[in-house]
N, C-alpha and C positions, 0 to 999 in steps of 0.2 A: 561134391553133396555135401547139405547140411547136414549138421550135428549140434548135438545140446549136452554142454557139462555142468557139472558143478564144483565150483574152486571152492574149498574152506579153509582158510588160511587162520593160523594160530600165530601169535606174538604180539610185539609195540606197534599194531598198526589203527588203532581206535585216538585221535585227536594229533593225527599229524599227517592228516591231508589226504589219508589212504585212497579213501572212498570214492573225493576227485579226482585222483589219481588214474584210479580203477576207471572212472568213468570216461575221463578224457584219450584215453589209453582204450578203451573199448567202441568210444565213437569215432575215433579217426584209420580202426581197421573195419569199421564197418560191420560191427558185431552186432544183435541185439542181446532183449534180456536187462539184470538187473544186480544193482550192488548191497549189501545192506548191513548193518553191524547189527550183531546179537553180543550175548554176556562170554560166546566162548572167542568170540574175535571176528573175521570179517568173513561176508559170503558171497559167492559170487555166480550167477546164471549166466552162461553165454552160449547162443546160438551163432554157426555159421560155418565156415571151411574147413576141412579137419586141418588145411596146414595155416588155416589164419589162426585156429585157435593155438596151435603149437606155437606161434610165435609168440601169441598174446599171453600165456604164459611164459615161456622166458621172457617176455620183455617185464612183465613184473617184476620177477628175482634180479634184473641187472637195471631197473629205472626207476624202484619205489624209491619213495622220498628217502633224502637222505637222513633224517631221525627213526625214521623208522626200521622193526626189526623183525624179520621173518621167521619163524622157527620152524615152522610146515606146514606145508601143503599137500592136502590131497583131494584127488582128481575122480570125481563118480561120473558114470555113463549115464543118460535119459533119453527118453524117447520125447520129437519132437513138442514144443511148449506155441510155437509160430510166434514168439516173441514180435510186436508192433516196434519195439523200438529200445534205447538203452536207458536205463531209470537209475536213480536215486533210492529209495523204496525209505521207510519207515523202520526203526530198529524194531528186531525180531526178540521180546524181551523174555523167551522161556529158555529154561535149563540154568541150568547153578553158574554161576559168573567162575571163569576161570580166564579173561582174556586179561593182557597184561595193562597196569594201569601205568600211564607214564610219567616221570617225573616233569617236575617243574623248568623250563626252558629256557633259557637267555635268550634277549631279545634278538631278531635277526636284523643282518645287514638292513634289508629293507625298510623294517619298522624302523630302526633306529633314520635312516634318510629321511622319511615321513616326519619323526617328528621333529626336523630339524629344518622341514622348509615350510618358509612362513606361508608358502602361497598353497600350500596342501592342507584340508580341511583336520589332520590330526595331529598340526603343527603343536609343539608341546605338550600334547595330551597324552598323561600318564598311564593312560591304560592302552594303549595300544597293543596290538597282537596281530598274529594271520595264524593258516595251520604251520607254520613252520616255526614258533615258537609262542610263549606266553605261559600262563598259570595251567596246570594240568592237577595233579596230585592231589596239592593243597585246597581246589575247589570243589573237587568230584566228591558227591555222595553216594552213589553207586555207577553201576554199569548195567549196560552199556552207556558206555560216554556219550550224551547228549546234552544241549545247552538244561532240558526241564531237568536232568538228572546232578545238576551243576550248582554253586550257588550264584551264578546268573542267571540264575530264572526269575530274579525278581528284575533282571534290566531289560524293556521290551525295546526290542530293535528297531529304530527310526524307517525309513523309506528308503533312504540309500544305505544305512548297513544291511536291512534286510536284500535291499538288491545286490549288493556284493556278498550276500550268504548263499543265492541261488544262484551267482552265474558262472557255469563253469568254468571259465576264462581266469577269474580272479583269483589270487592267491588266500584271499576270503572265502572262496566257496568250501562251506559248513565249517568256517572256524565256529567251537563253539562258545568261545568269551567275547565274539565280535564285540566292539563298540566303539563311539566316538564322541565327541564332547555334546550333543545333542541326547544322546539317549542311555552314556554310559556312565557308572559311578563317576564320584569326584574326589577331592581331596578339599579340606579345611585343618585351618590352625586353631587349637585351643590353648587354651590358658592350662596350671596344673590342674586345676579346679574343675574344668570343661567347658570353661564359656570361651565362645566360637569369635575369631579374632578378623580370618579371614576365608576366603574361599578361592578354589579354583588355582590357576596360575600364581593368581595374588598372594596365595597362600605359599605356595613353595617359596617365591621371591621373597616374603618375608621368614620364615626357615633359614633360608640362605644368610640372611643377614644378621640371623641371631647369633648362628652357627659363626660366623667371622666375628661378630661381638664375643665369644667365650659362652656362648650359652650351651649348656645340654639338651637337645633334643630326643623325644622319642618318637620315631621315624615308623610308620606303620608301613609293612611292605608286604612281601608274596607271601611267606610264609610265618610269619609273625613282626614283632617291634624289633628295633635296633636301636638303643643309642648313639648319638652323631656329635662329636666336639670334633675342633679344629685339631687335626692332627698335629698342627705347629705348637699351639696352646697348652704351655705345660699346667699352667694353674687347671686351666678348664678339664686336664688331663687327671691331674691328682684329686680334682673335687668330683669326677666321675669314678674313681677309683675309689672316694671313702665312701660316698653314697651307694654305690653298688654292692661294696665290701667286698673289694676283688683288689688285696693289697699287692700282687706282685705277679700274676697271672698275666701272659701277651694278653693286647687288644690287637684285634683283627682291625686295617686299613684298608680301607677302598678308595682308590685311584681314579682319575677322569680316565686316561687312555695306559699305553702299553710303553711308551716313548715316556711319559713321567715316571714310571715303575724302574723302567733301564737307566733312568740317571743317579737313583738310590739305590738297586740291587745290580748284583749278578745275574742274569739271566739266561741259560741255554736256549736252545732252539727246541729241546724239548717241555721244558718248561713256560716258555713263550707258546706253543700249542696248548698247553692245559688252558693257563690263564686265559685264551679269546676260547676255550671249549664254549660247546652248548651247554655243557653241564657249572662253567663259570667256577669252579670250586675257590676256597681259600688255599692258595697255595704257599708253601714255606721257601721263603728266600732268602739267602745270604746277603743281608746289606752290604754295601763298599763301606771302605772307611771315611768317603767325603759323605757319605749320607746325611742328610739333614733333618731325619724325623728324630725327635726328642728319644732318648733313652728311657724316659718316663714310660714311653708306649711299649716297650718291652725291655724290662730291668734285667740289667745284666743278660743280655743275649743277642747273639750277633745275629740272630733270622728275624726275617719279618712274613708276617701271613696278611697276605693280600690275594685282593680281588679287585676284579673291573665289576664296572655296574651293570647289574644282568635284569632288570627293569627299568622301563621306558621310566618312572619312575627317577631312579637314580639317577641316569643319564642327563635329567631334566636340572636336578640341584646339580651336579657335577657341571652339567656348564656354567653355572650361577656361580659355581666356587672357583672352580680351577683348580685346586690344589685338592690332595688326599686327606681325608677325614679317617677319624676312628670309628668303627660302625661294628658294635661287639653286639651281643645278644641282649635283648631287650629282656633281661629280669632280673632279680638280685640275687647274688650268687646263691647257687643249688638248687635253685627255681625252674620250671619249665619256663620257655619264653611266650611271651604275651602274645594269644592272638587277636584280645578283644580289647576293641576300646572301654568299651567301661571296664573291663575287669583291669585294662592298665591303668586306669585313672584310682582304681582303688590301690594295686601292687606297687605299681611304678610311679605316683605323683610326689613320693619328698624323694626321688633322683633327678626327675626332669624336672626345667625350668620350659618347654613346649612341647604339645604335642603334635604332629603331624601324621592326621591320619585320613582313611577315607573310605565309602561306606560297601567297599566289596567284602563280603563277610568271607574269612579267612575259616574253611572247615575242620583244617586238621594242621597242628602247628607241625614245621619244617624249619628247621636250624639248618645256617652254611655248611657247606662241606667242607671239610679240609684235606688237603692233598699234598703228596712229596714225590720228588722224584726220588728216588733212589735203582741205585745200577740202570741209569737210563730207562726205569719203566716206574710207570704211575704208582704209587702205593698211596689207598686212600687212609687217614687217619681217624676222621668221622663220616662217617657216609650218612649224607641226607639230601636234601636239592639237588637236583638232575642227578641223583642216582638211585635214591629210593619210589619207588620199593620194587624197583626193576630185579626180577628173581635171578639167584643163580642156580644155574642148571646143574643137577646131580647125576651119577650115572647107574642110579637105580629108579626104579618105578613103584613110589609109595600107593598102593590102593586104599590104604586109611587116609584122614586127613591127622595132622601132627600140628600142634601148636606149642612155639618152644617160648619160654618166658625172659630167655636169658639169664646172665646176671646179677648183681647190685648194682656195678658202679659202671659207668657208659653203657647204661641196659640199651637195648634191641631187641625186638622181639619178634619172632617169622612163623610164617603157615605154609607149609609143604603141601603141594596139592600135585599126584603124579611124582612126577621127576623135577617139579620148579619147587624153588624155594625163594617165597616173596618175603623180605625180610625190609623191615620200618625204616622210617627216619631215628638219628638217633634222639634216643629219649632223656638219658643222662642217669645221673647217680641217683640212686633212691632213697635221699637222706631227708627228704622233708614230705609232708602232707601234699603237697601242692605236686611235686613229684608223683608220688604213687599215684593221685587221682588221674595224672596225665597218663602215668604207664598204663594201669588200669581203661583211660581214654582210647589210648590204641588200639588194645586188644578190643574194643568192644565194636572199636572202628573198622577193623580188620575182617573181623567175624562179619560186620554190616554190608561190607564190600565185594565180598568174595561171599556173602552165603552161608558159612562154613558153622557146625556144630563139631569140637574138635574131637576123634575117637580117642585121641590118647594127648593130653601133655607133659612135657620134660622142663625139667627144670634143675641150676644146679643140685650138687649133692649137699653145699651147706646147709645146717638146720636153719643159720640165724637169717638168709637171703630173705629181706623181704619178697620177693621174686617168688622164692622158695616155696614160701609159706602160704601167697596166693595158692599158687599150683595147687597144694594140698587142702588147703580151705574152701576154692572155689571149684574142682573137678574132683571125677571119682577115680579114674584111672590115670594114675599118672607113672614118671621113671624118671630115677636121679643118675646124674652123670658129673663126674668129677671133673671137676674145674680145667683142670690143666688137659684132660684127655678131649675136650671140647675144643679146647683151644688149638690142637692140632688136625682135631676131624675137620677143622672148617679151614685149614691149609688143603686136604688131602678131598674135601669135597668139591672147592671150588678149581682145583686145579685139578681134577676128576683122576686121580694118581689110583692105578691100579699096580695091584701086590704087594707085598711086605712094605712098609715104611720103619724110619728109623725119626721119631720126632722127638724135636727139644723145645720143651716149654718154658721158656722164662719170662719171669712176672713178678708182682708185689708180694702177693699172697692166692691162694687159693685150699680150700678142705680137702687135707689128703686120704686118702685111702686107710692111712694107720691112724686116721685123727690128728697129726701134725700137720705144723704149715708146710707148705709146697711149695715150689716156686722155683727151684733150680732142676726141671726133671728131662731124665731121657727114659721117652718110653716106644715100646715097641709094636707094632701094628701089624697082624696079619688077617686073614679071612674068620680066624676063632675070635679074634678080642685083641686085648693089649695086657701088655705085659711090661711095669714097671723096670728098667734096667738099670738105670744109673741117677744118681743126684750129686748136688754140690753137699759138702760135709755141712752139717749142722750146726746150729747156733742157735744159745737162747735170747728174748726177746725182753727183757726186764719192763712191765709194765702195761704188757702186749700191745693190742691197738693202740696206745698213746705214744708208741715207739715207732710209727708211720709217719708222724707228722714232728715229734720228738727224736730227731732222726740220733744223737746224741747217743741216744738209750741203747739202739744196734751195733752202733762202737763199741759200746759197752761190754754188749754181751759176744760179740765177737771177741776183746781181747780176753774178756775172764774167760772163755773157751782155748786160748793159748796159752795164759798166764794165768790163770789161777786169781789164788789171795795178792799177788805180786804185779796185777795190773795195774795199780795204782800210776808203778813206775814209770807207765807206758801210756797213760792216759793223755794225748796232747788235745784235750779242751778244757775247758772251766768249768767245772761244776764245783758246789758250796761242801762242803766235807760231811754235811749235812745227809744232801741227796746221794752222797756219794755212799755213805754207810749202808742208807735205805735200799740200793740199786744193790749191792753186795748182799746184803739178806735175803731180799729177792731173789737172789740165784740162787744161792746157797742153799735156801730153804722152798724151791722150786716157788714159790708164792707170785704167779700172775705174772709168770716168764716161760713163755709157750716156746714152744724148742721150731725153728723154722729149716728150710733147706732152700730160701729163697734167694733167687738173682738180683732180683729187688731190691733185698734187704744188704743186702751185697756192696750193692750198688751205695747205697745212700752210708752206710759202715766207713765204708773206704771214703765217701765226699767228707763224711764228719774229721775223719782222722787226719785228714791232708786240712782240715781246718776251713772249707768250703763253706760250709754253714754248720748250726745245730741242729736248727728247725727249717721245716720246708712253711710254704703259706698253701703250696696246692701238691696235687701228686704227679711222683713224678719229676721234681725240681731238681732237686741234688743229681740223678742222673744226666737230667738234660745240660747241666754245669760242667759237671766230669765230661762229656760227649763236646762241649762248644771247648772245652783247653785242647780237643785234637786237633780243632781248626788249624792251621798254615802251619805245621811241625808234621812231622816225617821219622818212624823209626820202624825198626824192625826187630827191637829186642822185645822182648817175655821175660817175665818172673817165672821163677819154678812153685811146681805142682807138683801134687803124687794122685796115684789114680791107685786107691788097692780097692780088696772086696771085705765086706763085711760078713758076719756070718748068715748069713739070707742069701747069698751068693750076689748082692748087689755092687757096684762098682759105685766106689763114694769118692767123689774129687776134692782132696784132701788140700783146699788154700790156705791153709797155716805158710808155709815157704813165702808164699805169696804175699801177705801181710807183714810178715818179720821182715822180707825184702824193702816194700813198701816203707815202712817206720826207716829202716835206715835210709833212704834215701831222703827220705823227709828230713831227717837228723845233719843229713850231709850237705845239704841246702840245695838238692836236685829241682829245677825248674817241675814245677807241677804240671807244666803243660807234658812232661816227659814222661815223667811220673804216671798220668793217665792213659798216655800214648800204650806204656808198658803194660798199664793196668787193663785197657781193652785188647791189647793183645793176647795176653796170657788165654783172656775169657775164649777168642778164636783158637787159640791152639788148645785149650780145653772142648771144644767144641768137636775140632778135627779128630784130636786123639782117640775121642769114644766114640766116636763114628769109625774109625780104624778097625777100633776092638770090635762092637756090633756085627761090623760087616756088613751090613745094609744100603744095598746101591741106592735107595731114593732115600731122601734126608730132607725133613720139612721142619720147618722155624716158624714158631709164633710165639705169640705172649706181648707184651706191652715191652718189654728188654727191647726189642726186634722191632721199635721203633729208631731206634737210633741207631741212625746212617752209618756212623762208623762202623757198628758190630754188624750189623746187618751185609753191611756192601763187605767189607773182609772174611766175614763168616761164609757167605757166598762164592768169593775170589777164591778162598785156602780148597774149600770141600771142592769147586771144581778142578783144580789143580789137584787135587785128592782121587779122583776120576768119579766122584758120587752126582748123583744127580740130584738138585736144589731145587726147593720152592717152596715158595711162601705168600705169604697173604698179600694181595693186590685186590681186590675186589669187596672183599671187607676189611674191618681194621684188626691188627695184630691183635689191638688190645682186646679188651671183654665189650666192644660191639660187634666183636662175631662170632662171640661164645653162641648167640641164639641158633646159627647156621649147625656148630658144630653138635649143637644136644639135639638139634634135627638128624642131622647127619648117623650120630652113635645109634638111632633108633632105627635108620634105614639101613645101616649096614651089620649091624651086630643080633638086632633084634625081632629080623624075620616080620617087620610090618609092612606085612602084603596084603 
């Protein structure tokens, strides 16, 4: 007996070859009906025998395209319609969009083979793609995902491309960005003032030649521009650093293939899998002792951030170069990545020698993602290309739409619809007008693609954050969330933790509920809310925010807390008598010397005390260099500390015994490597001992300090050894890139936003 069913599928089912897959499967089973896209997902109506329909549903689940994601399937029964055939119908545009927009996907093996095959019509064509790979999020203007709603709408398919597009047996069947050299986008090589030098493959050949000659090339890629130089040319690297205003922060590298990466770095099986994944992020790898990459790429850093080519354009360039290149974001320091060639001519012309551009518009800037393997699991440090805007599913259902605007540094924004939280790509530090405009633009485009007007907007409780000011000025109904509460809630949300949790949030700085600077916090969460349980002992920061970069001031404040006026006997760094007097007066009279309980500032102070550096050139640099000192050394020793209760009943971790022992070790010429390991071990011991005092089974770790591989791995190990369940950020960054998720989780869990 024939039946008719309607199947509604939600998830990442647009732009992945899902409709062609359904079409082929239905035809093979002899079913009649149709499949179409809607702003909510995919709708299928099918008529056939009951057992065939049951097989159809099961095979949809088990044989779906590898890059698709099914979140929900609902099935309804209807009276027969007597369909004549099975077809792909035109998209239904009705309803509010909540389909998942797929991230941009690295070039698949089949497309790579085509661009390498001289007999193929797409030989060396830099915009080759199919339903299994290519641009998605960076070109989508609105849902559902059809060519007319992408930046590819300006390119009319030629006869051959259109035949592929309409052929159910072709892997380009309904591939929306489908193109070829006849009908698709093309590349051009420009001078720094916009004069065209070469077209098509001649432009790529000339660009590769210029890179070999030591020139700086700005290349328009998938989600924006890269600055590219030869990774072996020290003069080019130094020139790029100076022009880009990026003194010491590591540059990312692109290698032609995995074998060359293995020549220069230790690569585990898990790291190799991540490098070769469809997301193709930058992966942090430990460089080998005989690595040929100059130290100028990553000064004083034993790691390299490496990615493989992820677009046909990159693959073709690397075919000609055959060697690694520096491939860093096409921007001036602190500004957003450029996505438009006209804007790039204005903003980047003083940095680059040549521009390799193309005429496919980029609708939204999407930087490269950065990931690291910690405890044999992928941890995302910057969430952008390949991952954004895939949603995080939380274990609550929001009936109202929430917009969160994130923090001030490493900003992301997010939108909540039901149990899905759609998190934007990495936006960056909101330090410049350009960054702020990018932040506003990202919010506008999120509202546009999901057609939402938020019912409530949530921001950080810091009154001076640009993002918080934006929320207050632009929206009527807003909520504030404490910074470290958001950090822990991001872990609770992405891991869907049930029950009470002890959250440990360690970072550089956040505005505390008591109006001091927090950053070394232990916070208990349950169904009623949260309560601060413990924190690191406070010390003052003479100079306030200037101490974040001039880290010797953090050390000065830390030592003053221990020794007072006798501090000068212990100051192990060179500062003038005049500045010493000024800093002492600031501390004595409490002038611009805010209190902090920050783990990040403690890292800075210890790094300065050890003489590692007096000032940092970028956030977290001193803490990174302390971590690097642990590489290749082992010890289970730790320093002493005390846990006491203050008048408010909070546990306070007193680090004074530790600092005194560190000073003693330094005066006794103990290796800095061993001092660093003992310092890290002490922090792990602090975490474990406080967890034992609080006695919550679930422990969540978040905040920028937990990007430290040694600290995170050893904290996990010790907590597990002591019987705790341990959770940490994997899908969203532990740094402030995860704040937007935590902000939404706060409203979802504690404010009854139903």
